[in-house]
Each structure stands twice: as C-alpha cells, then as structure tokens.
C-alpha positions in Angstrom: 20.7 -18.7 -44.4 18.2 -15.9 -43.5 19.3 -12.5 -42.2 21.0 -12.5 -39.0 18.8 -11.3 -36.2 20.3 -7.8 -35.0 20.4 -9.2 -31.3 22.3 -12.3 -32.3 25.7 -11.5 -30.4 27.3 -14.9 -31.3 26.6 -14.7 -34.9 28.1 -11.2 -34.8 31.3 -12.4 -33.0 31.7 -15.4 -35.3 31.9 -12.9 -38.2 34.3 -10.4 -36.3 36.4 -12.5 -34.2 35.9 -16.2 -35.3 38.6 -17.8 -33.7 38.3 -16.1 -30.2 37.6 -18.3 -27.4 34.0 -18.0 -26.3 33.4 -20.9 -23.7 35.7 -23.2 -21.8 34.1 -25.8 -20.0 36.5 -26.5 -17.0 34.9 -29.8 -16.2 35.3 -31.6 -19.6 38.0 -29.3 -20.9 36.0 -28.6 -24.1 36.5 -25.2 -25.8 34.3 -23.4 -28.2 35.3 -20.6 -30.3 32.7 -18.1 -31.3 32.5 -19.8 -34.7 32.0 -23.1 -33.1 29.3 -21.7 -30.6 27.4 -20.1 -33.4 27.3 -23.2 -35.5 26.2 -25.4 -32.8 23.5 -22.9 -31.9 22.5 -22.8 -35.5 22.4 -26.7 -35.8 20.3 -26.8 -32.5 17.9 -24.2 -33.9 17.3 -26.4 -36.8 16.8 -29.3 -34.7 14.1 -27.5 -32.8 12.4 -26.5 -35.9 12.4 -30.0 -37.3 10.5 -30.9 -34.0 7.8 -28.3 -34.6 9.2 -25.7 -32.2 9.1 -22.1 -33.4 8.2 -18.7 -32.5 6.8 -18.3 -28.8 7.4 -22.0 -28.0 9.1 -23.0 -24.7 12.2 -25.4 -24.5 13.2 -26.4 -20.9 16.7 -27.3 -19.8 17.6 -29.4 -16.6 21.3 -29.5 -16.3 24.2 -28.7 -14.1 26.4 -25.8 -15.6 27.5 -26.7 -19.3 28.0 -24.8 -22.6 24.7 -26.3 -23.7 22.8 -23.5 -21.8 24.3 -20.8 -24.1 23.9 -23.1 -27.1 20.1 -23.4 -26.3 19.8 -19.7 -25.4 21.1 -18.4 -28.7 19.5 -21.1 -30.6 16.1 -20.2 -29.1 16.7 -16.6 -30.0 17.5 -17.4 -33.8 13.9 -18.9 -34.2 11.9 -16.9 -31.6 11.5 -19.7 -29.1 11.7 -19.1 -25.3 14.2 -20.8 -23.1 13.1 -22.2 -19.7 15.9 -22.8 -17.4 15.0 -25.2 -14.4 16.3 -25.4 -11.0 17.9 -28.8 -10.7 17.4 -28.9 -6.8 13.7 -28.8 -7.0 11.8 -32.2 -6.6 9.9 -33.6 -9.5 6.7 -32.4 -8.0 8.0 -28.9 -7.8 9.2 -29.1 -11.4 5.7 -30.5 -12.5 4.2 -27.5 -11.5 6.4 -25.2 -13.4 6.3 -27.3 -16.5 2.5 -27.4 -16.4 2.5 -23.6 -16.0 5.1 -22.9 -18.8 4.2 -25.8 -21.2 7.3 -26.5 -23.0 7.4 -28.7 -26.0 10.9 -30.2 -25.4 13.0 -30.8 -22.3 16.9 -30.8 -22.8 18.3 -32.6 -19.8 21.6 -33.8 -18.6 22.0 -37.7 -18.2 22.2 -37.3 -14.4 18.5 -36.3 -14.6 17.3 -38.9 -17.0 15.0 -40.5 -14.6 13.4 -37.2 -13.5 13.1 -36.2 -17.2 11.2 -39.3 -18.2 9.0 -39.0 -14.9 8.2 -35.3 -16.1 7.4 -36.3 -19.6 4.9 -38.7 -18.5 3.3 -36.3 -15.8 3.3 -33.2 -17.9 3.1 -34.7 -21.5 6.2 -33.1 -22.9 6.5 -34.0 -26.6 10.2 -34.3 -26.8 13.3 -35.2 -24.6 16.9 -34.4 -25.6 19.5 -36.1 -23.3 23.0 -34.3 -22.8 25.7 -36.9 -21.8 29.0 -35.2 -21.4 30.8 -38.8 -21.2 29.4 -39.8 -24.7 30.5 -38.2 -28.0 27.5 -39.9 -29.7 24.9 -38.6 -27.0 21.4 -37.9 -28.3 22.2 -34.2 -28.0 25.4 -34.4 -30.2 23.7 -36.7 -32.8 20.8 -34.2 -33.0 23.4 -31.4 -33.9 25.2 -33.4 -36.3 22.2 -34.5 -38.3 20.7 -31.0 -38.3 21.1 -28.2 -40.9 23.3 -25.4 -40.1 20.9 -23.0 -41.7 17.8 -22.5 -39.6 15.1 -20.3 -40.7 15.7 -17.4 -38.3 13.0 -14.9 -37.5 12.9 -11.2 -36.9 12.3 -10.1 -33.2 12.2 -7.0 -31.2 13.5 -6.2 -27.7 9.9 -6.6 -26.6 9.8 -10.4 -27.5 10.3 -12.9 -24.7 13.7 -14.6 -24.4 13.1 -16.9 -21.5 10.9 -17.4 -18.4 12.7 -17.8 -15.1 10.7 -19.2 -12.2 11.6 -17.3 -9.0 11.4 -19.2 -5.6 8.8 -17.5 -3.3 8.3 -17.7 0.5 4.7 -18.9 0.1 2.8 -20.6 -2.6 3.9 -21.5 -6.0 7.1 -20.0 -7.8 6.3 -17.3 -10.3 7.7 -17.2 -13.8 9.5 -13.9 -14.5 9.4 -13.0 -18.2 12.8 -11.9 -19.6 12.9 -10.2 -22.9 15.6 -9.8 -25.3 15.6 -6.0 -24.5 16.1 -6.9 -20.8 19.1 -9.0 -21.7 20.5 -6.1 -23.9 20.0 -3.4 -21.3 21.6 -5.6 -18.6 24.7 -5.9 -20.9 24.8 -2.2 -21.2 24.1 -1.3 -17.7 26.4 -3.8 -16.1 29.1 -4.1 -18.8 30.5 -0.6 -18.5 31.0 -0.4 -14.8 32.2 -4.0 -14.5 34.9 -3.1 -17.1 33.8 -5.9 -19.4 35.6 -6.0 -22.8 36.7 -8.5 -25.4 39.7 -9.1 -23.3 37.6 -10.2 -20.2 37.9 -13.9 -18.9 35.3 -14.8 -16.4 35.1 -17.7 -14.1 31.3 -18.7 -13.9 30.4 -20.6 -10.7 26.8 -19.7 -10.1 24.1 -22.0 -11.5 23.3 -21.1 -15.0 19.5 -21.9 -14.5 19.7 -18.6 -12.1 19.9 -15.1 -13.5 23.1 -14.6 -11.5 24.9 -17.3 -13.4 23.7 -16.2 -16.8 23.8 -12.7 -16.5 26.6 -11.8 -13.9 28.5 -11.6 -16.0 28.4 -14.5 -18.4 25.8 -12.9 -21.1 27.6 -9.5 -20.8 31.0 -11.2 -21.4 29.6 -12.9 -24.5 27.9 -9.7 -25.8 31.2 -8.0 -25.5 33.2 -10.9 -27.2 35.0 -12.1 -24.2 35.5 -15.7 -22.6 33.3 -17.5 -20.1 35.0 -20.3 -18.1 32.5 -22.5 -16.7 32.6 -24.7 -13.5 30.0 -27.4 -13.6 29.7 -27.2 -9.7 31.2 -24.7 -7.4 34.0 -25.9 -5.2 36.0 -23.1 -3.0 39.4 -25.0 -3.4 38.9 -25.6 -7.3 37.7 -22.1 -7.8 40.8 -20.5 -6.0 43.0 -22.9 -8.1 41.4 -21.5 -11.3 41.6 -17.9 -10.2 45.2 -18.3 -9.3 46.2 -20.1 -12.7 48.1 -17.8 -15.0 47.3 -20.0 -18.0 43.5 -19.3 -17.5 44.1 -15.5 -17.0 40.9 -14.9 -15.1 40.0 -11.3 -14.9 36.4 -11.4 -13.5 34.5 -13.3 -10.9 31.0 -12.9 -9.5 29.1 -14.7 -6.8 26.7 -14.4 -3.9 28.3 -14.0 -0.5 28.4 -17.6 0.4 31.1 -18.8 -2.2 33.3 -15.8 -1.2 32.8 -16.8 2.6 33.7 -20.5 1.7 36.8 -19.4 -0.3 37.8 -17.0 2.2 37.7 -20.0 5.0 39.6 -22.4 2.7 43.2 -23.2 3.5 44.3 -22.1 -0.1 43.0 -18.7 0.3 45.9 -16.9 1.8 48.4 -18.3 -0.8 46.2 -17.9 -3.8 47.4 -15.3 -6.5 44.5 -13.0 -6.9 46.5 -10.3 -8.7 44.9 -10.8 -12.1 41.3 -10.2 -10.9 40.1 -6.8 -12.1 36.5 -7.1 -10.8 35.2 -9.5 -8.1 31.4 -8.7 -7.8 29.0 -9.8 -5.2 25.3 -9.6 -4.9 22.1 -11.4 -4.4 22.0 -10.9 -0.6 23.5 -8.5 1.9 27.3 -9.4 2.3 28.6 -9.6 5.9 31.3 -7.1 6.5 33.8 -9.8 7.7 33.6 -11.2 4.2 34.2 -7.9 2.5 37.0 -7.1 4.8 38.6 -10.4 4.5 38.8 -10.1 0.5 39.9 -6.4 0.9 42.7 -7.4 3.1 43.9 -9.8 0.2 43.9 -6.8 -2.2 40.4 -7.6 -3.7 37.8 -5.2 -2.9 34.5 -7.0 -3.5 32.3 -4.6 -5.8 28.8 -4.8 -4.4 25.6 -4.6 -6.5 21.9 -5.1 -6.2 19.5 -6.8 -8.5 16.8 -9.6 -8.9 15.6 -11.8 -11.5 12.8 -9.2 -12.5 15.5 -6.7 -13.2 17.5 -8.8 -15.5 19.1 -8.7 -12.9 21.5 -5.6 -12.5 19.9 -2.5 -10.8 22.7 -0.7 -8.7 26.5 -1.3 -8.6 29.3 0.3 -6.7 32.0 1.6 -8.9 35.4 -0.1 -8.1 37.0 3.2 -7.1 34.5 3.5 -4.1 34.6 0.0 -3.1 36.7 0.5 0.1 35.5 4.0 0.7 31.8 2.7 0.8 32.3 -0.7 2.0 28.9 -2.5 2.2 27.0 -0.3 -0.2 25.4 -1.6 -3.3 26.4 1.7 -5.1 24.1 3.8 -7.2 21.5 3.2 -9.8 23.0 2.1 -13.1 22.8 4.2 -16.2 19.5 3.2 -17.5 17.8 2.5 -14.2 15.7 4.6 -11.8 15.5 3.8 -8.0 13.4 4.9 -5.1 13.1 4.3 -1.5 9.6 4.5 -0.2 7.3 4.0 3.0 4.4 1.8 3.2 2.3 4.4 1.5 4.7 4.6 -1.5 6.0 8.0 -0.3 9.9 8.8 -0.7 11.5 8.6 2.6 14.2 11.0 3.6 17.9 10.2 3.0 19.1 7.8 5.8 15.7 6.4 6.4 14.9 2.8 5.7 12.2 1.8 3.3 11.4 -0.5 0.4 13.4 -0.1 -2.9 11.6 0.5 -5.9 12.8 0.6 -9.5 11.9 0.9 -13.1 13.6 1.1 -16.5 14.0 -0.7 -19.7 15.6 -3.9 -18.0 12.5 -4.5 -15.8 10.4 -7.4 -16.6 6.9 -6.9 -18.2 5.3 -9.3 -15.6 4.9 -12.9 -14.7 4.0 -15.8 -17.1 0.3 -16.7 -16.7 0.0 -14.6 -13.6 -1.7 -11.1 -14.1 -2.7 -10.9 -10.6 1.1 -11.2 -9.4 2.1 -8.7 -12.0 -0.5 -6.1 -10.9 0.5 -6.5 -7.3 4.2 -6.1 -8.2 3.9 -2.6 -9.9 2.7 0.8 -8.8 2.6 3.3 -11.8 5.5 1.4 -13.5 7.6 1.1 -10.4 8.6 -2.5 -9.4 8.3 -3.3 -5.7 11.5 -5.1 -5.1 10.8 -6.3 -1.5 14.2 -5.2 -0.4 14.7 -2.8 2.7 17.3 -0.1 1.7 18.6 3.4 2.8 20.5 6.0 1.0 23.3 7.9 2.6 24.2 11.8 2.2 26.1 11.0 -1.1 23.3 9.1 -2.6 25.0 5.6 -2.2 22.4 2.8 -1.5 22.9 0.3 1.3 20.7 -2.8 1.1 19.7 -3.4 4.7 17.9 -6.9 4.2 15.0 -8.5 2.5 11.7 -6.6 3.6 10.1 -9.9 4.5 12.9 -11.0 6.5 12.7 -7.9 8.9 10.7 -8.6 12.1 9.4 -6.3 14.8 10.5 -6.7 18.5 8.8 -4.5 20.8 7.7 -2.2 18.2 11.1 -1.8 16.8 12.3 -2.9 13.4 15.2 -5.6 13.4 17.0 -6.4 10.2 18.7 -9.7 10.6 21.7 -8.8 8.2 22.8 -6.3 10.9 22.8 -8.9 13.5 24.4 -11.5 11.3 27.3 -8.9 10.7 27.9 -8.8 14.4 27.9 -12.7 14.7 30.4 -13.1 12.0 32.8 -11.0 14.2 33.2 -14.1 16.4 36.2 -16.1 15.3 34.5 -19.4 16.0 31.5 -18.7 13.7 31.7 -20.2 10.2 28.1 -19.4 9.2 25.2 -17.5 10.7 21.5 -16.6 10.1 19.0 -14.9 12.4 15.3 -15.2 12.1 12.4 -13.8 14.0 10.2 -16.2 16.3 7.2 -15.4 18.3 7.2 -13.9 21.8 4.4 -13.4 24.2 6.1 -10.2 25.6 7.6 -8.6 22.6 5.8 -9.8 19.6 8.9 -11.5 18.1 12.5 -11.8 19.2 15.6 -13.0 17.3 16.9 -16.5 17.1 20.5 -17.1 15.9 21.3 -20.2 14.0 25.1 -20.7 14.0 27.5 -23.0 12.3 30.9 -23.4 14.1 34.2 -23.8 12.6 35.9 -27.3 13.1 37.0 -28.0 16.4 35.6 -24.6 17.7 33.5 -24.2 20.8 30.9 -21.6 21.9 28.0 -21.3 24.0 24.6 -19.5 23.5 25.7 -17.2 26.6 29.0 -16.4 24.8 27.1 -15.4 21.8 24.5 -13.2 23.6 27.2 -11.4 25.6 29.1 -10.7 22.4 25.9 -9.1 20.9 25.1 -7.1 24.0 28.2 -5.1 23.8 27.6 -4.2 20.0 23.8 -4.1 19.4 20.9 -2.2 21.0 19.3 -4.8 23.3 16.1 -5.3 21.2 18.4 -6.3 18.3 20.2 -9.2 20.4 19.0 -12.6 19.8 17.1 -14.2 22.6 18.1 -17.7 21.7 20.9 -19.5 19.9 20.9 -22.8 18.0 24.1 -24.7 16.8 23.6 -26.7 13.6 26.0 -28.7 11.2 25.1 -26.5 8.3 22.4 -24.0 7.1 19.9 -24.7 4.3 20.8 -23.0 1.2 19.5 -22.8 -2.4 21.5 -23.6 -5.4 23.1 -20.1 -5.5 24.2 -20.4 -1.9 21.5 -18.0 -0.4 20.3 -19.0 3.1 16.7 -20.4 3.0 15.3 -18.7 6.0 11.8 -20.0 5.3 13.2 -23.5 6.0 14.6 -22.2 9.2 11.2 -20.7 10.1 9.6 -23.9 9.4 12.1 -25.8 11.6 11.8 -23.4 14.6 8.5 -21.7 14.3 6.4 -24.2 12.3 5.4 -21.7 9.5 7.0 -20.9 6.2 6.5 -17.3 6.4 7.5 -14.8 9.2 4.9 -13.4 11.6 5.5 -10.0 10.2 5.9 -9.3 6.4 
C-alpha cells in the first residue's frame, strides 16, 4: 500500500487503537472499529479508482444518516477525490441543479432514493450509481467493497486541497457550493475539539443530518479525529434520543443539535425522567436559541453550550466555554483559538461594544470560496474577512451574542426589529409549542411583525392574548401586529425554521422587504 496520507485520521487510529469502536449505527446495530472503518474506506477508495475516479473528481451521496458517509469521506480523502453530500429533502429538480453544477462521476445512494437516483442519472448523465441497502447484506455497495482491493493508490494532498463541496440553501436564487478543504476540517477539529472537551473517551450521539456541516462536524469529525466514538441515529426522534442519552450501556458524553431538537426533547414526556448525568457537553448552534429552551435544560442540570458557525467556517467560529454557560446564558461565547471576528456597520467599520452590527470572520478554517461561482466568492469577502450575514453584538467582557440573521431583521417605523428577540418573548407563553416572527409590509410603518405560532395539544390562545403579553415585555414597535396559528412551522432537515416559506405564504415573496 502507498504511504498513509498525513491527514488520514482513521488510518492513524487503525494503527494506534485498532479495536476501539469508531461508529455505532443505532438503526441497524452495526458497529465498526477503527480497523474495520479504515478497511472499508480503503476498499471503497479502490472501487472508486476502478471506476475512473481520482484526484479532483466528485462523488455524491444521497442517503439518510449512515456509516457510509464516513466511509465515503475517508475513501475520497485517500485518493484525492471530493465528496458531495446531498440534502435528501430537496426535489429532483433542485438536486439536478446541484449535480449539474458539481458534475459528480458517481452517485452513492440509499435504496429509499433509488427512483430519484435513476432519474437524476438520466437528467445529469452521471456515469455510475452505487446503491446502499441496509436490509441486504449483498447490496451493490457491499458487493463493491468485497470485490475491491484493500490497497488503493493513495495520493499526497495538502490542507489546501478540496475535501468536499457543501451546497448551502439561499434565500434567493440557486444554492451555492461552499468549498471545504482538508485544512478547514483539520482546523475545525482543533478549534472545536479543545473547548468541547473531546478526547478518545468521547461518545457522541449524532442526530443532525450528515449531509449538513452540523451533522458531520459538530462533533462527529472532531470525535473521530480524537479517536472517540460516534453513535448515529438514522433520523432524529426526540423520545428515542432521550432513551439513548439515558442508556448507561451507551455511555453518551456529548450531544449537539440546533435549537429545535432541544425544544422537542424538552417538550417530550420522557424529558423530566431521563438520566442526563453522563452528558459532559450539550452543544447548540445553527440559530439563536430561545431563552426558555436554555433555561429548561439548565433546570435539568445541563447548561447548553452555545456556539456560532456556518458551512463556510467549517463550521465552528465561536463557542461559549462550559464554565460560562450559566453566567452568560444566551451568548455564543468568544472567538475560537484560530479564529478572528469583528462586528461591523454597513460601511465595514467596527461598531462600539454593545452596538449591533454584522459579524465578520477570518482564519484558516474559512472557505476559499464557492464552487464555480467567482462572483459570489468576491461578494462574500472584504480584505479576507468573510461576511457572515449574522447580526451580533459584543458585551463589556467581549462575549458575543447572535441577535438574529441579518436578512431576517426588518425595519418598523425606522427601528430595527430582530425576530429572535420577539420569539423569546413568545416562548414565555406556556401554551406555545413553536414560534416564528417575520416582517410584513405596512403602509404606515414600512414593515410590522407577524407572529406565526404552533400551540401545544389541547391549549387555547387568541391573537389578543399574544399581543397583550408582548405589550408588557417589548417596546411597542417590536410587538407583532398580527398573529397566525398553524399546525406546524416549515423546517429544513436540520430543524431550522424556513422563514422564506413563511414570507412566501404571507407576503407572496421569498425574500424580506429589507435585507
């Protein structure tokens, strides 16, 4: 076999701790030691090479959470190929755009997506399909691995080489493919692994979709980098997640999610009785977390450790140390070790502490740009600083608070309104299960707020009740002028509320009036 590439974490641990459990698929019960994971990745790499895939070529994957994501990631790394994770919630037409843009030579897909894969092969002209079938030991994927050599021709790469392309959902137009380098993955392990207390003894429950940077990198890849164990749920279920966390035989020490899973777990009947004592770190990010969620988990002895990041930052950018989690409830912490951040005004000038501006960042963990999109790349950077699109402020101690997405802010009567602040107040209503606020046009004020609420079962609330509640807790210009009650809020695969869909529903446009 060729020399082991220096970035190949799995090959390293296969030599150092061969029998240690690397991945446990909770859906099938399948377990892979580091030796087994490395061998499967090597055989997959050989299969890819036998099909003409090499350095710089793309391989797409369309599947629910499964160990094959990691097998493909490390197989691609061994031969210099590029992994292309696909959001399985997208339509064939949406996936067609991404595949045409990225041009993969192979699509690895779960059997539940066979029809879509065949359709896409015809539309895009993908050379090869490879089917995963968790119900068949002789699936095409398993036959390919059994027939392949365990000694692929590995290639030497640098941290500047592309490891994967992750397409980010935009509010307008087509998604952009963020280039993720091997260096970005490495620096994320360094940046995130230390404050998240990740070690060879870490056991993480992975619930976010693995096609998303949060699923792969918070904290699964850092856990594998350290030689720990990743437990994978095929799909998130709040009751099952609580059962797993409370199971002493699994010994889960780490958990990460966006706010929605924490909210759904907190509202589940099993929450109060679940043994959470083994959790060392419960991280939350991806969107501002409502204070009632933070307070609910803190009351169970689990302070949620907030952080901030995005696909383009690999993703970790800031994090709140566990020691400050209760003292700085609601903060996203401070910049991580190898990260620089600024908060700036519309002219790119640093704002005073306490003032709200846009968060900018730079460092070795930042994307070099967008795939096939130099215009978007140029627009995203100023003198090496990435414009994040997040509104933030810094307190007197230098702790950063993410106020909201910059694009979600609306202006009412000349005053900036950040929906996350209003949503925090709405969540204080005991009848409310879920809440979102958007700006809608107003002839008098330019824009005003509309609250869209989901009530808990057998609970009642009127629009007047909601508005009266807000009037006692918010400045009048922040109080929603209308309220809608719905069965459920539209969410993406990671659980984030899709406010663009709410705007389309209530305003008739996919973007806010003010951006």
